[in-house]
N, C-alpha and C positions, 0 to 999 in steps of 0.2 A: 504494500500500500504506500502511496506517495505521501510522505509525512509533511511535505510542504503544503499539499492540498488539505491534509487534516488540520494543520496549523491555521490555514486560511479559513477553513470551516469554523473552527473555534473562535477565531477573531470576529467573523461575521455574526456568529451566534451571540457573542458578548456585546458587540457594538450595536447590532440590530440594523446596520446599514452597510452596504457594500463599499460606499465611498469612505466611511470612517475606518473600516477594516483595511482598506487600501492605504490610507494615511498611516495607520499604525504599523503596517508591515513594510512601508516604504516601497510600494509597488503601485502600478496603475490599477484603476478600477476595472479596466478590461482584463488585466491579468487575474484579478480576483474572480471575475466571472468565468474565465476559462478554467481556473483551478476547480471551482465549485462544480462546473459542468462535467469536468473529467472525473471528479470523485463520484458524482451522481451516476455517471455512466458505468463506473467500475462497480458501484454498489447496486445498480439497477433499481434505484428508488429516487424520489424527489426529496431533497433535504430542506428546501426553503420555498415559501410562497411569497412572491413579491407583492407588496401592498403600497398604498400611497405614503405610508409612514416608513417604509423601508423593507426589511426582510423578516419574515416570521417563520420559525421552525415548523415543519410539518410533524406529524406523529412519528414518522420514521426518523426525522432529524432529532427530535427529542430523545428517541430511544438510542440514537447513535452518539449523542453528545457526551455522556459520562465515559463511554469507551474511548472516544476521541481524546478526551482529557487524559485518560490513563495511558494511551499510546504516547502522548507527548511527555508525560512524566517518566515513562519507561525509557524514552529516548534520552532524556536528561540524565537519568541514572546510569545508562550505558555509557554516555559521554564522560560523566564524572568518574566512572570506574577506571578509566585508562588515561585521562588527561592529566598531565603533571600539574601538581598544585591543587587538584580537585580530589584525586584519589588519596587514600592513606599512604603514608611513607612506610614501606615494609622493611623492617630491620630484623635480621637474624641475630639473636643474642646467645645462640648455642644452647644455653640452659638458663631457665628463669631464676635460678638461685645464685648465679655467679655474677661477677662485677659488671660485665656489660649490661645486664638487665638492671642493675642498680643505677648505673650511669644514665641509661635510657629513661628510667623513671624520674631521675633528677631533671633531665631535659624536658620531660613532659610537664613537670611542675613549673619550670621556667617558661615554657612556650606551650601552654595548653591549647592554643588555637591550631597547632599543627597536629592533624589527626595521625595516629600511629597504628600500624598493624604489627604487633610483636610476635615473632615466630621463633621457635627453638628447634633448629636442625641438629639435635643432640648427637646423632650418629655420624655427622659429616666431619671429615677432616678438611685441611686447608684446600686440597685440590677440589673436593666436592663443593666447598663453599665458593671457591672462585668460579666453578662451573655454574652454580646457582645464580651468582651475580651476573655472569656473562650472558646467560640465557634469559635473564629478567625475572627469574622466580622470586628474587628478593632485590631490593635496592642496594643493600649493603650488608656486610657480615663482619663479625669480629673473630679473628684468629691470630695466632702467632705466625708471622711470616718471616722466614729466614731471608737475610739479604741475598743469599746465593740463589734463591728460588727464581726461576725464569717465569715471567708472567705473560699471559696472552696479550696481544695487541689491544689497547684500549682499556685494560684493567689497571687501576691505580690502587696503591696502598700507602698508608701513613701510620706510623707507630703513635698510638694515642693514649694507651693506658699501661703503666708499669705497676703491676700488682705484687707487693711483697707477700711472701708466704709466712704463715704462722704454724707453730706446732700445737696440735690439739691433743690433750691428754686427760685422763681421768684423775680423781683425787688421790688414788693410791700409787700413781706413777712416780718414779724417782725424781722427775723434773717438775712435778706438779707445783711446787712452791717457788719455782724460778720466775723472776720478773722478765727475763729474756734469756735466750740461749744462743750459742754460736754453732755453726755447722760442726766444728770440732767436738763440741759437747754432745752432739747427736750420734757420733760414731759409737757403734756397738748397740744402740737402741733399735729395736724393731719398729720400723715405720711402715704401716700397712696401707697400701694403696690399691685395693682390688678394683678391677674393671677398667684399667688404663688400656685403651685399644692399641695393640702393637702396630708399629709402622706409622703412627700419626705424629704430628709435631709435638703433642703432649708427651708421648712416650719418648720422643727424642730429647725433650727437655729433661726428663727425669733420668734418662740414660746418661746424659752428660753430667747431671748432678751427682750420680753415683761415681762416675769416673773421676770427677774433680775432687770430691770431698770424702769418698770412701763410705758413703752412707749405706745402711742396710735397708733398702727399700724392698718391700715384699709385694709383688703384684699378683700373687697366687691366691686363689680362693673364689668360690662362687659369689656373685653380686646379688645380694638380697635387698639392696636399697640403702639410702642414707640413714633411715631410722635404725636399721639393724647394725650398721657400722657404728653409729653413735652409742648404741646400747652396749656393744662389745667393748668399746674403748672405755666407757664409763665403769664397766665391771672388771677391767683388767689393770694389773699393776705393771704390765710390760708393753702393751700395745699403745701406739700413738699413730697419728696421721698428720699429713700436711694439708692445710687449707689456705685458700687465698684470703688476704686481709679483708677484702670487700665482699666475700662470699657469705650468703645468708644461711644460717642454720638455726633451727629451733629444737630444743630438747627440754624435757621435764627438769624442774629445779633440783629434783633428787639426784640427777646425774652428776651435778657439780663439776661439769667439764671446764677446762681452762684453756684459753687461747693465749699462747705465749709467742711474742715476736721473736723471729730469728734475726740476729744481728751479727755484724763484724765478720763477714759481710751479710747484708740482707740478701735473701734469695728472691730475685725479682723475675716474674713471668711477664714478658713483653707482649702486649696485644695490639694488633693493628686493625684499622678499619679498611675493608676492601670494598671498592665501588667501581662503577664504569665511568670513564671520563666523559662520555657523551650522555650521561643520565641528566635530563633537564629538570627533575623534580626540585622545586625551590626549597622544600623541606630538607632535602639532603644537604644542600649548601649550608643551610642554617645549622643542621646537626654537626657537620664538619667544623664549622666555625666555633660552635659551643665546645666541642671536644678539644680543639686547639687552644681555646682560651683558658680552659681549666687544667691543661696539662702542665706539670712542672717542667723546669728547664731540662732536667735529666734525672736519672735514678740516683745520682750521687756517687761519690767516690767509694763509699762503704757499701756498695751494692754489687752483687754478682748477677750477670745475665749470660745466657748461653751464647756460644759462638755458632752453634748448629752444624759444625763441621762433621761430626759423627753422623748426625741425622741425614745431612745432605749426601754424604758418601754412601750410606745404606740405601737411600732412595735411588741413587744412580746405579748401584749394584743390582737392585731389584729390576730397574728398567732394562739393564743389559741382559738379564736373564730372560 
């Protein structure tokens, strides 16, 4: 159905005169008449009766009017769903409990007029996230992006968040009363990290952490969810885990879990925003500016960040195979 003809029909019905509808639509009265005639021919009914006072809807015109209005509303919704600035800005935060989700929520508080569609592609690694941005599934995604990583044409990344790690322990753990711990003090303690997907940039980060500081990170064990992990740590004098400083966890007061900063050096996980250079959504530009404004100058001299050399080498080896 010709939506211009439908729009003209609604304009005539509202104005009651062909001449006034023509002025509203910025077309000639003759064009209005042609559109109405074409629509009547298509529907095989008369929509208006011309009178001395203008145009009056026929019974069929009255029946068609609410559906015509709905057609125009559907057209507007369809247009808004894809037009930059009208549709919601779609951001992948990987998981709704980690720091990108917290930062995005802060952005929403600062700019509530920018509509957001928050998604969590939890199973995606950096390659899958780049593919999702490239094909338009999301406008942007957060991941650790190694400087050595070759990016597709048109894909841009910028390091936006440096998240320090904390040690999470129960009240009976040997380090439970410490106000801070160093990586050297963690040597010999079992740090349980079940569910780290092998071959991902997250696994590469922890592999380099093990190689650099000699930590006893344990990735073995079935994954029953965060609630079970927290309960196990609360009940153990030996188990601990590493959590991001900005990651949100909730647990019963009876667990008495302690989050202890890791210092000298701090263990920093670097997160980058990934987006397409040709993405015209104005909300994306606003979000990038917000992230850049709140980002510190750097992680500081007392911080450790990965070189990604081991991870990049293992990815190259897998590609060659």
